[in-house]
FILO-128229 format. One record per atom (N, C-alpha, C): x, y, z; residue in one letter. Coordinates in steps of 0.2 Angstrom, whole numbers, plus 5000, padded with zeros to 4 digits. Layout:
XYZa/...
***
This chain:
611149024985x/611148944985x/610448924986x/610348864984x/609748824984x/609548804991x/608948824994x/608748805001x/608148755000x/608248695004x/607648655003x/607048685006x/606448665003x/605848695006x/605448645010x/605748585011x/605348535015x/605948495018x/605748455024x/606148415027x/605948345027x/606448295027x/606248225027x/605848205033x/605348155032x/605048135038x/605148055039x/605048025044x/605147955045x/604747915040x/605047855038x/604647815033x/604047775036x/604147765042x/603647725046x/603647735053x/603147715057x/603147725064x/602547755066x/602347745072x/601647775075x/601747845075x/601247885074x/601147955075x/600847965082x/601248005086x/600948015093x/600448075092x/600048075098x/599548125098x/599748195098x/600348205101x/600648265101x/600848295094x/601148245090x/601248255083x/600648275079x/600148245081x/599548255077x/599148325079x/599448345085x/599148415087x/598548405090x/598348345093x/597748335097x/597848275101x/597348265105x/597348205110x/596948145108x/596548155102x/596148095100x/596548035097x/596447975099x/596747915097x/596347895091x/596647895085x/596247875078x/596147805078x/596547765082x/596447685082x/595947665087x/595647705090x/595147685095x/594447685093x/594347635088x/593747625086x/593647545084x/593047525083x/592947455081x/593247435074x/593547385074x/593847365067x/594547395066x/594847435070x/595447465069x/596047415068x/595947365073x/596447315073x/596447275066x/595847255064x/595847215058x/596147255052x/595947325052x/596247365046x/597047365047x/597347375053x/598047375053x/598347305051x/598047255053x/598247185051x/598247175043x/597647195040x/597647195033x/598147235029x/598247295032x/598647345029x/599447315029x/599547285035x/600247255036x/600347195031x/599747155030x/599847095026x/599947115019x/599647175017x/599647195010x/600347225009x/600747245014x/601447265013x/601947205013x/601747145015x/602147095016x/602247055009x/602847045007x/602947015000x/602746945000x/602546914994x/602346844994x/602946804996x/602846744999x/603446705001x/603846684994x/604446684995x/604846664989x/604946584989x/604346564985x/604246484985x/604646464978x/604846404978x/605046364972x/604446334969x/604446304963x/603946274960x/603646214964x/604146174967x/603946114970x/603646134977x/603946184980x/603646204987x/602946234986x/602846274980x/602146294979x/601646234977x/601946184974x/601446124972x/601246094979x/601746084983x/601546044990x/601146084994x/601146154993x/600746194997x/600046204994x/599946214988x/599346234984x/599046194979x/599446144977x/599146104971x/598646044974x/598146044971x/597645984972x/597545944966x/597545884966x/597445844960x/596745814960x/596445824954x/595745814953x/595645744951x/595045714953x/594945644951x/594845634943x/594745694940x/594645694933x/595245684929x/595845704932x/596445704929x/597045664932x/596845634938x/597345594941x/597145534944x/597545474944x/597345414947x/597445424955x/597745474957x/597845484965x/597645554966x/596945564967x/596745634968x/596945654975x/596945714976x/597045744983x/597645794982x/597945804988x/598545854988x/599145824985x/599445864981x/600045844977x/600645844982x/601045784981x/601545774986x/602245764981x/602645814982x/603245804978x/603645734980x/603645714986x/603945664989x/603745594985x/603145594982x/602845544978x/603345524972x/603545584969x/604045574964x/604645624965x/605045604970x/605645644972x/606045674966x/606145634961x/606545654955x/606345714952x/605645734953x/605345794949x/605545854953x/605845854959x/605945914963x/606445964960x/607045934958x/607545974955x/607246004948x/606945964944x/606745984938x/606246044938x/605746034943x/605246094944x/605646154947x/606046144951x/606446204955x/606846244950x/607046204944x/607446244939x/607046294936x/606346284936x/605946324932x/605746384937x/605946394943x/605846444947x/606146504945x/605946564946x/606246634944x/606946644947x/607046614953x/607646624957x/608246584954x/608046534950x/608546484947x/608846514940x/609446524939x/609746554933x/609646514927x/609446444927x/609346404921x/608746434917x/608846434910x/608346464906x/608046404902x/608346354901x/608046294897x/608146234901x/607546194901x/607546124905x/607346074900x/607746024899x/607645974894x/607445904898x/606945874897x/606745814900x/606545754895x/607045714894x/606845654890x/606645594895x/606145564894x/605845524899x/605445464897x/605245414901x/604745364899x/604045394900x/603545354898x/602945374899x/602645364906x/602245414909x/601945404915x/602445404921x/602845454921x/603345464927x/603145524930x/602645564929x/602445624932x/602645684929x/602845684923x/603145744920x/602645794918x/602045774915x/601545824913x/601245854919x/601145824925x/600945854931x/601445904934x/602045894933x/602545934935x/602546004931x/602445994924x/602346054920x/601746094922x/601146054924x/600546094926x/600646124932x/601146094937x/601246134943x/601646204941x/602046194936x/602346264934x/601846314931x/601346284928x/600846334925x/600546364931x/600346324936x/599946354942x/600446404946x/601046384946x/601546434950x/601546494946x/601546494940x/601646564936x/601046604937x/600446574937x/599846604938x/599746644945x/600046604950x/599946624957x/600546674959x/601146654957x/601746684960x/602146724955x/602146714949x/602646744945x/602246764938x/601746804938x/601346814932x/601746834926x/601546814920x/601846834914x/601546794908x/601646814902x/601346784896x/601746714896x/601246664895x/601546594894x/601246554888x/601646514885x/601446474879x/601546404881x/600946364880x/600946294881x/600746254875x/601246214872x/601146184865x/601146114866x/600546084863x/600446014862x/600645994855x/600645934853x/600845914846x/600245944841x/599645944843x/599145974838x/598646014842x/598246054838x/597846094841x/597246054845x/597046004842x/596545954845x/596845934852x/597445914852x/597745884858x/597745944863x/597846004861x/597946064865x/597246074869x/596646064865x/596046074867x/595846024872x/596045954871x/595945904875x/596345914882x/596945934881x/597345944887x/597046004892x/596746054888x/596446114892x/595846084896x/595446044893x/594846014896x/595045964902x/595545924901x/595645864905x/596145884911x/596645934909x/597145954914x/597146024917x/597046074912x/597146144914x/596546164918x/595946144916x/595346164919x/595246134926x/595446074927x/595446044934x/596046074938x/596546094935x/597146124939x/596846194942x/596446224938x/596246294941x/595646284945x/595146234944x/594546224948x/594746194955x/595246154955x/595446124962x/595846164966x/596146224964x/596546264968x/596246334969x/596046354975x/595746414976x/596146474974x/596746464975x/597246524973x/597246534966x/597146484962x/597146494955x/596446514953x/595946494956x/595246504954x/595046584955x/595346614960x/595246684961x/595646724956x/596146704953x/596546744948x/596346734941x/596046674939x/595846664932x/595146684931x/594946724926x/594246744925x/593846684924x/593146684927x/592746634926x/592546624919x/592446554917x/592346544910x/591746564907x/591246584910x/590646604907x/590446684909x/590946724911x/590846794912x/590846824905x/590546884905x/590446924899x/591146954897x/591246944891x/591946964888x/592446924892x/592346854892x/592746814896x/593446814893x/593946804898x/594646794896x/594846724897x/594346684899x/594446614900x/594046574895x/594446554889x/594246514884x/594546444884x/594446404879x/594746334878x/595446344878x/595746394874x/596446394872x/596746454875x/596446494879x/596746554882x/596446564889x/596846574894x/596746594901x/597046654903x/596646704904x/596946774907x/596946774914x/597446804917x/597546814924x/597846874925x/597846904931x/598146964933x/598946964932x/599147004927x/599847004925x/600046964920x/599646924917x/599846874912x/599346844908x/599446794904x/599046754900x/599346684898x/598946634898x/599146564896x/598846554889x/599246544884x/599046534877x/599146454876x/598746414874x/598846344872x/598646334865x/599146304862x/599046294854x/599346224853x/599346214846x/599646154843x/600246164839x/600746124839x/601346134835x/601246134828x/600646114826x/600446114819x/600146174816x/600146224821x/599846294819x/600346344820x/600546374814x/601046424814x/600746484817x/600146504816x/599846564819x/599846554826x/599646504829x/599746494837x/600346504839x/600946484836x/601546484838x/601846554838x/601646594834x/601946664833x/601346714835x/600946694839x/600346744841x/600546794846x/601046784851x/601146834856x/601846814859x/602146864861x/602846854865x/602646814871x/603146774874x/603046734880x/603646724884x/603546744890x/604146734895x/604246664896x/603746624897x/603746554899x/603446514893x/603846454891x/603646414886x/603646344888x/603146304888x/603046234890x/602946194883x/603446154881x/603346114875x/603346044877x/602746014876x/602545944878x/602545904873x/602845844874x/602945784868x/603145814862x/603745844862x/604045874856x/604245824850x/604345764852x/604445714847x/603845694843x/603345714845x/602645704841x/602545764837x/602945824837x/602745884833x/602945864826x/602545894821x/602645894814x/603345924812x/603645904807x/604245934805x/604246004804x/603646024801x/603546104800x/602846124802x/602746184805x/602146204806x/601846244801x/601346214797x/601046254791x/601646274786x/602146234786x/602746244781x/603046314782x/603046334789x/603346394791x/604046384795x/604146314796x/604746304800x/604646254806x/605246244809x/605246194815x/604746224820x/604246194823x/603846214828x/604246234835x/604746194837x/605146214843x/605446284842x/605846294836x/606146354834x/605646414834x/605046404831x/604546454831x/604346474838x/604246424842x/603946434849x/604546474853x/605146444853x/605646474857x/605846554855x/605646564849x/605846634846x/605346684850x/604846664852x/604346704856x/604646734863x/605146694865x/605346714872x/606046754872x/606346764866x/606946794866x/607046864868x/606446904868x/606446974870x/606446974878x/606346914881x/606346914889x/607046904891x/607546894887x/608246884889x/608346834894x/608646854900x/608846804905x/608246784909x/607646814908x/607146804913x/606646744910x/606846724904x/606446674901x/606546604904x/606046564903x/606046494905x/605746454900x/606046394897x/605846354892x/605846284895x/605346244895x/605346174897x/605146134891x/605646084889x/605546034883x/605445964886x/604845934885x/604745864888x/604545824882x/604745764883x/604545714878x/604745644879x/604345594877x/604545524876x/604945524870x/605545494869x/605945494863x/605645444858x/605845454852x/605545414846x/606145374843x/606445404837x/606845374833x/607545404833x/608145364834x/608745394834x/608945434828x/609245494829x/609445544824x/608845584822x/608245564823x/607745604822x/607345634828x/607545614834x/607145634840x/607445704842x/606945744842x/607045814845x/607345814852x/607045774856x/607145774863x/607845744864x/608045694860x/608645664861x/609245714859x/609145754854x/609645794851x/609745854857x/609145874860x/609245924865x/609545894871x/609445834873x/609745804879x/610445794878x/610645774872x/611345764871x/611745824870x/611445884869x/611745944869x/611845974876x/611445944881x/611445964888x/611945934892x/611945944899x/612445914903x/612245834905x/611645814902x/611445744902x/611445714910x/610945744914x/610945724920x/610545654921x/610845614926x/610545544927x/610345554935x/609845514937x/609645514944x/609945454947x/610445474952x/610845424955x/610445404962x/610445334963x/610045314970x/610545264973x/610545264980x/610945224984x/610745144984x/611145104984x/611045034985x/610845024992x/610344994994x/610144985001x/610644935005x/611044895001x/611444855004x/612144885005x/612444915000x/613144935000x/613145015000x/612645044999x/612545114998x/612945154992x/613145114987x/613445134981x/612945174977x/613045234975x/612645274971x/612645254964x/612145244960x/612145224953x/611445244950x/611445254943x/610845264940x/610645194937x/609945184937x/609645124936x/609645104928x/609945044926x/609945024920x/609544954919x/609244954913x/608744894912x/609144824912x/609744824910x/610144764909x/610244734916x/610244774921x/610344754928x/609644734932x/609144734928x/608444704930x/608444634928x/608444584933x/608544514931x/607944474934x/607744424931x/607144384933x/607244314930x/606944264933x/606944194930x/606444194923x/606744164918x/606344164912x/605644134913x/605244174910x/604544154910x/604144174917x/604544204922x/604344224928x/604444294930x/604144344927x/604244414928x/604144434935x/603744394939x/603644414946x/604244404950x/604744374948x/605444364951x/605944424950x/605644474946x/606144524944x/606444564950x/607044574950x/607444614956x/607944654952x/608144704955x/608744744952x/609344724956x/609944714952x/610544694955x/611044754955x/611244774961x/611744824962x/612344814957x/612644874954x/613244864950x/613844864954x/613744874961x/614344874965x/614444804969x/613944784973x/613944724976x/613644664973x/613244684968x/612844634964x/612244604968x/612144634974x/611544604978x/610844624975x/610444574976x/609744584973x/609344634977x/609044684974x/608644734977x/607944724976x/607544714981x/606844704980x/606444774979x/605844764976x/605444824974x/605344874980x/605244844986x/605044884992x/605544934994x/606144924992x/606744964994x/606645034989x/606245034984x/606345084979x/606145154983x/605645154987x/605445214990x/605945254994x/606345214998x/606945255001x/607445264997x/607545224991x/608045244987x/607945304983x/607345314981x/607145374977x/607245434982x/607045434988x/607045484993x/607745514994x/608245464993x/608945474995x/609345494988x/608945494982x/609245504976x/609445574974x/609845584969x/610045654967x/610245644960x/610145704957x/610345714950x/611045734949x/611445694944x/612145714943x/612245714936x/612645774934x/612745784927x/613345734925x/613245704919x/613645654916x/614045684910x/613945744908x/614245774902x/614345854903x/614645884899x/614645954899x/614245984894x/613746034896x/613246064892x/613546114887x/613346114881x/613546154876x/613346224877x/612746234881x/612546294883x/612446294891x/612746334895x/612746334902x/612046354905x/611646384901x/610946394903x/610446344902x/610746284899x/610246224898x/610446164902x/609946134905x/610146074909x/609646024906x/609945954906x/609545904903x/609445844908x/608845814908x/608745754912x/608445694908x/608645634911x/608345574908x/608145524913x/607545494912x/607245454917x/606845394914x/606945334916x/606645284913x/606045264918x/605645214916x/605145194921x/605345144926x/606045124926x/606345094932x/606245134938x/606145194938x/606145244944x/605345254946x/604945224942x/604245234944x/604045224951x/603745264955x/603645244962x/603245184963x/603245154969x/602845094971x/602145114970x/601745064966x/601045084965x/600945104958x/601445124954x/601445144947x/601645084943x/602145094939x/602445034935x/602945004939x/602844934940x/603344894945x/603844864940x/604344844943x/604844804940x/604644744937x/604144714940x/603844654937x/603444664931x/603044724931x/602744744925x/603244754919x/603744784921x/604244804916x/604544734913x/604644684917x/604944624915x/604444584910x/603744594912x/603244564909x/603144594902x/603244664902x/603144694895x/603744674890x/604344664893x/604944644889x/604844574886x/604544534890x/604444464888x/603944464882x/603444504883x/602844504878x/603144544872x/603544584872x/603844624866x/604344584862x/604644534865x/605244504862x/605044474855x/605344484850x/605244444844x/604844494839x/604544554841x/604144594837x/604544664837x/604744684832x/605144754831x/604744804834x/604044804832x/603644864834x/603544864841x/603444804844x/603344804851x/603944824855x/604544804853x/605144824856x/605344894855x/605144924850x/605244994849x/604745034854x/604145014855x/603745044860x/604045034867x/604244974868x/604544964875x/605145014876x/605645024871x/606145064872x/605945134873x/605445154869x/605245224869x/604845244876x/604345204877x/603945224882x/604145194889x/604545144890x/604745114896x/605445134898x/605845124893x/606545144895x/606745224893x/606245254890x/606445324888x/606945334884x/607145284879x/607645284875x/607445284867x/607845304863x/607645304856x/607745234853x/607345234847x/607445164843x/607845174837x/608245124836x/608745134830x/608345104824x/608245144820x/607845124814x/608345104808x/608445034807x/608945014803x/608745034795x/608145014793x/607945034786x/608344994781x/608644934783x/609044894778x/608544864774x/608744864767x/608244844762x/608344764762x/607744734763x/607744654762x/607944634756x/608244574756x/608444544749x/607844524745x/607844554739x/607344534734x/607244464733x/607844424732x/607744354731x/607444314736x/607544334742x/607144304748x/606444314747x/606244374745x/605544394744x/605244344739x/605644334733x/605444294728x/605344224730x/605744194734x/605644134737x/605044124741x/604844184744x/604244174749x/603544194746x/603544204739x/602944214736x/602444154737x/601844174737x/601244134739x/600844124733x/600444064733x/600044054727x/599344054730x/598944094727x/598244094728x/597944114721x/597244104720x/596944114714x/597044184711x/597344194705x/597544254702x/596944304702x/597044364703x/596444414703x/595944414708x/596044374713x/595544364719x/595844394725x/595444414730x/595644434736x/595644374741x/596244364744x/596244304749x/595844314755x/595744254759x/595244254764x/595344304769x/595944324771x/596044374777x/595944444775x/595944464768x/595844534766x/595144554767x/595044614770x/594344634772x/594144704768x/594644734765x/594544794761x/595144814757x/595044854751x/595544864746x/595744944747x/596344954746x/596545024744x/597145014739x/597245074736x/597645074730x/598145134730x/598745124727x/599245184727x/599345194719x/599345254717x/599545264710x/600145314710x/600545294705x/601145334704x/601145364697x/601145424696x/601145454690x/601845474687x/601945444681x/602645454678x/602545484671x/603045504668x/603045544662x/602645504656x/602745434656x/602445404651x/601945344653x/601745344659x/601345294662x/601045314669x/600545274671x/600345274678x/600345204680x/600645194686x/600745124689x/600245124695x/599945074696x/599445064701x/599544994704x/599544994711x/599544934715x/598944934719x/598544874719x/598044864723x/598144814729x/598044844735x/598244794741x/597644784745x/597544724747x/597044704752x/597344704759x/596844724764x/597044734771x/596644694775x/596944664780x/596544634785x/596744654792x/596544614797x/596644634804x/597444644805x/597544684810x/598244694811x/598644724806x/598344754800x/598644774795x/599044724791x/598844664791x/599144604787x/598844624780x/599344614775x/599144644768x/599344594763x/598944594757x/599044554751x/599044594745x/599544584741x/599544624734x/599044584730x/598544624728x/598044594724x/598144604716x/598344664714x/598444674707x/598944734706x/599244724700x/599744774698x/599544794691x/599444864690x/599144884683x/599644944681x/599844934675x/600144984671x/599745014666x/599645084667x/599245114662x/599645154657x/599745134651x/600145174646x/599945244645x/600445284644x/600345354643x/600345394649x/600645454648x/600745494654x/600145544655x/600145594659x/599645634661x/599345674656x/599745684650x/599445724644x/599045684640x/598945614641x/598545574637x/597845564641x/597345584637x/596645584640x/596445514642x/596545474638x/596345404639x/596645374645x/597245394647x/597545364653x/597145384659x/596945444659x/596445464665x/595845424665x/595545414659x/594945374658x/595045304661x/595645274659x/595745204661x/595845204669x/596145254672x/596245254679x/595545264682x/595145304679x/594445314682x/594045244682x/594145204677x/593845144676x/594045094682x/594645104685x/594845054690x/594345074697x/594145134697x/593745154703x/593045114703x/592845094697x/592145064696x/592244984696x/592944964695x/593044894695x/593044854702x/592844794702x/592844754708x/593244694707x/593544664713x/593944604713x/593544554717x/593544494715x/593144444718x/593544424725x/593144404730x/593444384736x/593344304736x/593844274740x/593744204740x/593144174744x/592744224747x/592144204750x/591544214746x/591644244740x/591144254735x/590944324734x/591044364739x/590944434738x/591344474733x/591244534731x/591644574726x/591844634730x/592444654730x/592644714733x/592944764728x/592744834729x/592944884726x/593544924730x/593844964727x/594345004730x/594045054735x/594245054741x/593945094746x/594245164745x/594845174744x/595145234743x/595845224739x/595845274734x/596445274730x/596845334731x/597545324733x/597945384735x/598345394728x/598445454726x/598745464720x/599245524721x/599945504719x/600445554720x/600345614716x/600545674719x/600445744715x/601145764713x/601645724714x/602345754713x/602545764706x/602145734701x/602245754694x/601645774691x/601645834688x/601045864685x/600445864690x/600545904695x/600045904700x/599445934698x/599445994693x/598746014691x/598345964688x/598645924684x/598245864680x/597945814685x/598345804690x/598145754696x/597545784699x/597645854701x/597045884705x/596445884700x/596445904694x/595845904690x/595545834689x/595945784688x/595645714688x/595345704695x/595645714700x/595345694707x/594745734708x/594645794706x/594045834707x/593445804703x/593645784697x/593045744693x/592845684696x/593245644699x/593045584702x/592745594709x/592945644712x/592645654719x/593145634724x/593145664730x/593645654735x/593445604740x/592845574739x/592645514743x/593045454742x/593245444736x/593645384734x/594345394732x/594545464730x/595145474728x/595445524733x/596145514734x/596445554739x/597145574736x/597245644733x/597845664731x/598345674737x/598945644736x/599445644742x/600045684740x/600345704744x/601045734744x/601545704749x/602045674747x/602545644751x/603045694754x/603145694760x/603645734763x/604145684767x/604745714768x/605245674772x/605145674779x/605345624783x/605245634790x/604845574793x/604845564799x/604445514803x/603945554807x/603345524807x/602845554811x/602345504813x/602545464818x/602145404820x/601445424823x/601445484826x/600745494829x/600245514824x/600445544819x/600045564813x/600345564807x/600545504804x/600945504798x/600545534792x/599945544792x/599545574787x/599145634790x/599245694787x/598945754789x/598545784784x/597945814786x/597545844781x/596845824781x/596445834776x/596645864770x/596645944770x/597045974766x/597046044765x/596846064758x/596446124757x/596246144751x/596846174747x/597046154741x/597546184738x/597246224731x/597546274730x/597346314724x/597646274718x/597246274713x/597446244706x/597146284700x/597446274695x/597246314689x/597146264684x/596546274681x/596346224675x/596046274670x/596446264664x/596246304658x/596346384659x/596846394664x/596946464665x/596546504670x/596046464673x/595546494677x/595746474684x/595846524689x/596046514696x/595346484700x/595446424703x/594846404707x/594846434714x/594246444716x/594246474723x/594446424728x/594246364727x/594446304732x/594646254728x/595346234729x/595646184725x/595546114728x/595946074726x/595846004727x/596045994735x/595845934738x/595945914745x/596545874745x/597145904747x/597745874747x/597945844754x/598145774754x/598445744760x/599145744760x/599445754766x/600245754767x/600445694770x/600945654767x/601145594770x/601845594772x/601945574778x/602645564780x/602945494778x/603145494772x/603345434768x/603845384772x/604245424776x/604745384779x/604445334784x/603945354787x/603545314792x/603345254789x/602945254783x/602745194780x/603245154777x/603745184774x/604245144771x/604645104776x/604745134782x/605145094787x/604645044790x/603945054791x/603545004793x/603444944788x/603444964781x/603444904776x/604044864777x/604644894778x/605244844779x/605244804785x/604944834791x/604944794797x/604444734796x/603844754792x/603344694791x/603644644786x/604144664782x/604444614777x/604944564781x/605144594787x/605644554791x/605344504796x/604644514797x/604344474802x/604444394800x/604544354805x/604544284805x/603944254803x/603944204799x/603344174796x/603244104798x/602644074800x/602644004802x/602743964796x/603043904798x/603143854793x/602443814791x/602443784786x/601843744784x/601643694789x/602043664793x/601943614798x/601643654804x/601843714805x/601643754811x/600943784809x/600843804803x/600143824801x/599643764801x/599843704800x/599443654800x/599243634807x/599643654812x/599443644819x/599143704822x/598943754818x/598543814820x/598943884821x/599543884819x/599943944820x/599743994814x/599744054816x/599444104811x/600044154810x/599944194804x/600444244803x/600444304808x/600944334809x/600944394813x/600644454810x/600344494814x/600044564812x/600544604808x/600344624802x/600744664798x/601144624792x/601044554792x/601344514787x/601144534780x/601644544776x/601544564769x/601544494765x/601044484761x/600944424757x/601044444750x/601444414746x/601644434739x/601444374735x/601044384729x/600844324725x/601344304720x/601244244718x/601644204714x/601844244707x/601344284705x/601444314698x/601844374698x/602144404704x/602544464704x/603244444701x/603544484697x/604144464694x/604744494697x/605344484695x/605944504698x/605944584698x/605744614692x/605844684692x/605344724697x/604744694698x/604344724703x/604644714710x/604944654712x/605244644718x/605844694720x/606244704714x/606844744715x/606544814716x/606044834713x/605744904715x/605444914722x/605244854724x/604944854731x/605444864736x/606044844735x/606544854740x/607144904738x/606944954734x/607444994730x/607745054734x/607545054740x/607845114744x/608045084751x/608545124754x/608845104760x/608845174765x/608745164771x/608845214776x/609545224778x/609845284777x/610545294779x/610545354784x/611045364787x/611145424792x/611645474788x/611445534788x/611845584784x/611945644789x/612445684788x/612545744792x/612345804789x/612045854792x/611845914789x/612445964790x/612346014786x/612946064786x/613046094794x/612646084798x/612746114805x/612946054809x/613045994806x/613345934810x/612845894813x/612245904812x/611745864815x/611645804811x/611445744814x/611345684811x/610645674809x/610445654803x/609745644801x/609745584797x/609145554797x/608945494793x/608745514786x/608945474781x/608645494774x/608645434770x/608045424766x/607945364762x/608345384755x/608745334753x/609145344747x/609045284742x/608945294736x/608845244731x/609445204730x/609345134730x/609845084728x/609845074720x/609345094717x/609245084710x/608745144708x/608745154701x/608345204699x/607545204700x/607345144698x/606545134698x/606345104705x/605845134708x/605645114714x/604845124715x/604545114709x/603745134709x/603445084713x/603645024714x/603244974718x/603244994725x/603845024728x/603845044735x/603445104736x/603445154731x/603045214731x/602245194731x/602045154727x/601345134726x/601145104733x/601545054736x/601445024742x/601345084748x/601745134748x/601745184752x/601045224752x/600845244746x/600245274744x/599645234746x/599645174745x/599145124746x/599045124754x/599645124757x/599645114765x/599345184768x/599445244764x/599245304767x/598445304765x/598245274760x/597545274759x/597145234764x/597445174766x/597145134772x/597145174778x/597645214779x/597645264785x/597045314785x/596945344779x/596445394778x/595745354779x/595645294776x/595045264777x/594945254785x/595445244789x/595345234796x/595545174799x/595845124795x/596045064797x/596445064803x/596945114804x/597345114810x/596945124817x/596345154816x/595945174822x/595345134823x/595145084819x/594545044819x/594545004826x/593945004829x/593944954835x/593744884832x/593644844837x/593444774836x/592744764832x/592344804834x/591644804831x/591644814823x/592144864821x/592144884814x/592444824810x/592944794813x/593244734809x/592744674809x/592344674814x/591844614814x/591344634809x/591144694808x/590644714803x/590944694796x/591544714795x/591844694788x/591844614787x/592044584792x/592044504791x/591344484790x/590844514794x/590144484793x/589844504786x/590044564783x/589844584777x/590144534771x/590744514772x/591144474768x/590944394769x/590644384775x/590644314776x/591344274777x/591744324779x/592444294780x/592744274787x/592244254791x/592444234797x/592944174798x/592844134792x/593344074792x/594044094791x/594544074795x/595244084794x/595544024794x/596244024792x/596643964792x/596643924799x/596543964804x/596543934811x/595843914813x/595343934809x/594643924811x/594343904804x/594543854801x/594243844794x/593543834794x/593143814799x/592443804799x/592043864800x/592443924802x/592143984804x/591743984810x/592043944815x/591643934821x/591943984827x/592244034825x/592444084830x/591844114834x/591944114840x/591344134845x/591244214844x/590744224840x/590544294838x/589844304839x/589644364842x/588944374843x/588544374836x/587944354836x/587544344830x/587444414827x/587444424820x/587244484817x/586544504818x/586444554822x/585744574823x/585444614817x/584844624817x/584544664811x/584844734811x/584944764817x/585144834818x/585944834815x/586344784817x/586944784814x/586944774807x/586544724804x/586444714797x/586344774793x/585844814796x/585644884793x/586244924792x/586644934798x/587244974798x/587744954793x/587844884793x/588344864788x/588144874781x/587444864779x/587244874773x/587344954771x/587244994776x/587245064775x/587945084773x/588445054777x/589145074776x/589345044769x/589144994767x/589344964761x/589045014755x/588445034756x/588245074750x/588545144750x/588745164757x/589045234757x/589745234754x/590145184756x/590845184754x/590945144747x/590445114745x/590545074739x/591045024739x/591144994744x/591744944744x/591544874741x/590844864741x/590644794739x/590144794734x/
***
């Protein structure tokens, strides 16, 4: 039989002097007590904290990243407690979806989760922003202060300037894990490493595809599948457009939780709705919330206690029991952030302008915008045509862009003038006979780049940028574009989908073949989310216009107004409104928006879309006041309908400004 050669000994406990075989006490020396205490502390497991408890205990907000620096307090935004705690390892939830208004504390809650992972539950983590550039900015403005202000994190993340550092702009190594930050536009970043934790911020601003390799959310979540039930995924975003919003789709597939708060008068629990916020017309300072139970007016100062007593309640059944979803509007913003008075004022300012109402619904109510895309009546546009001197640029136009659509037997070009607020005027419509196989057609198109159009103030304007579609005979378009130079020509490729944060992306170098020779570096191609600009054009066409009497009294056209000249014919107008936005169902049952033709020819709408993309590439969407003033000064176009004498109070054009304006003119060849 087998006989044991040793006996079990106690797992712990003091060893007596007799057991040691001597009378000496090994603990009788200086520092022995400290050693015992340190040893015991090392054997003690870390406290089983939730993410919110960790944040209250360890998180410090930096003045660089917060309007309220100092210790983080979950009680400031009580609605974030449950959302954060769902991300704790002790909670069985795997996916958390948060559809919310802007500035309700969601990003800081996500950063609390990052800090918790580094300190309490190390593992590989992936944090995704809409673009790589935004990921770098977030790293500088949010993640670096998160680490610097918390000693517990500072001790675990390698210093940024150490040799062979694990602390870079987009990568933070710590004991037991790593934080990788990337953009949704980078397929390489999304598939670089397996990740137990995934933080997807502002998912509605993600591109439709990451480097044409697929949906960024799907690519990112695939990195966590090997961690099975231990994975955690947080999807956060302000929503955008109905049927296209990623966060709305995820929320509607969840249990759709709402934050219920008690009425201070009758104690009925309810979630806050915008239609119950009421105020006297023109007096947003009178805004009060009215209880849906007793209809009593609730003043703003009650909000703090209401939030503290609030709770999340599911309003639907989730298709995936491992996913929970939350929705929150700015009506819940704590006192000192966005008040009910500010919400009322924002609504009054937005009324009457589709774009402003859309922003209000997205950023304040945290709801999607319904994009109708209904084609305007071409006959109504015909009746609204305006008369100005043919072939000239009207007073408000400050620069020109053009869109070119290449067809089998012709090239159609529309030249548009753009002014402040993206107000626009159709200046010229050119049809170049002959398709891309006719050499003279390309010569005629090139001649347009050297042509100028007279401005009503006496100057002459050239095309700042011409965007040309590459959908038909792309190699020929690339070859012509290279010959002209990419400073004035932008080959574009239209893609479906809405992307308001960056409707034009690029440029990217594409390979091209000319005469059978493979080029090492091809043309510079821009990608255009055509749905964004088509929907914008239709919204602009629906804007209300002042009557002649109102204009005589000083009224002006709204920003974005589209002006059409008297010489456009019926065919062009029908092409201009030749598509309509409709909702279709995919094979998997998801709804999506799609532009469909109402008639075969739509060149006018396509040319407008490309010209609008050219204006975006030039930078018109991002110019500040000084840039617009420079253009006005160069043209001498300070006089407007509301200021016919040109007496707008503007600073004098200094010699320095004059030199800069002259340099810009020579560089871009606009004048």
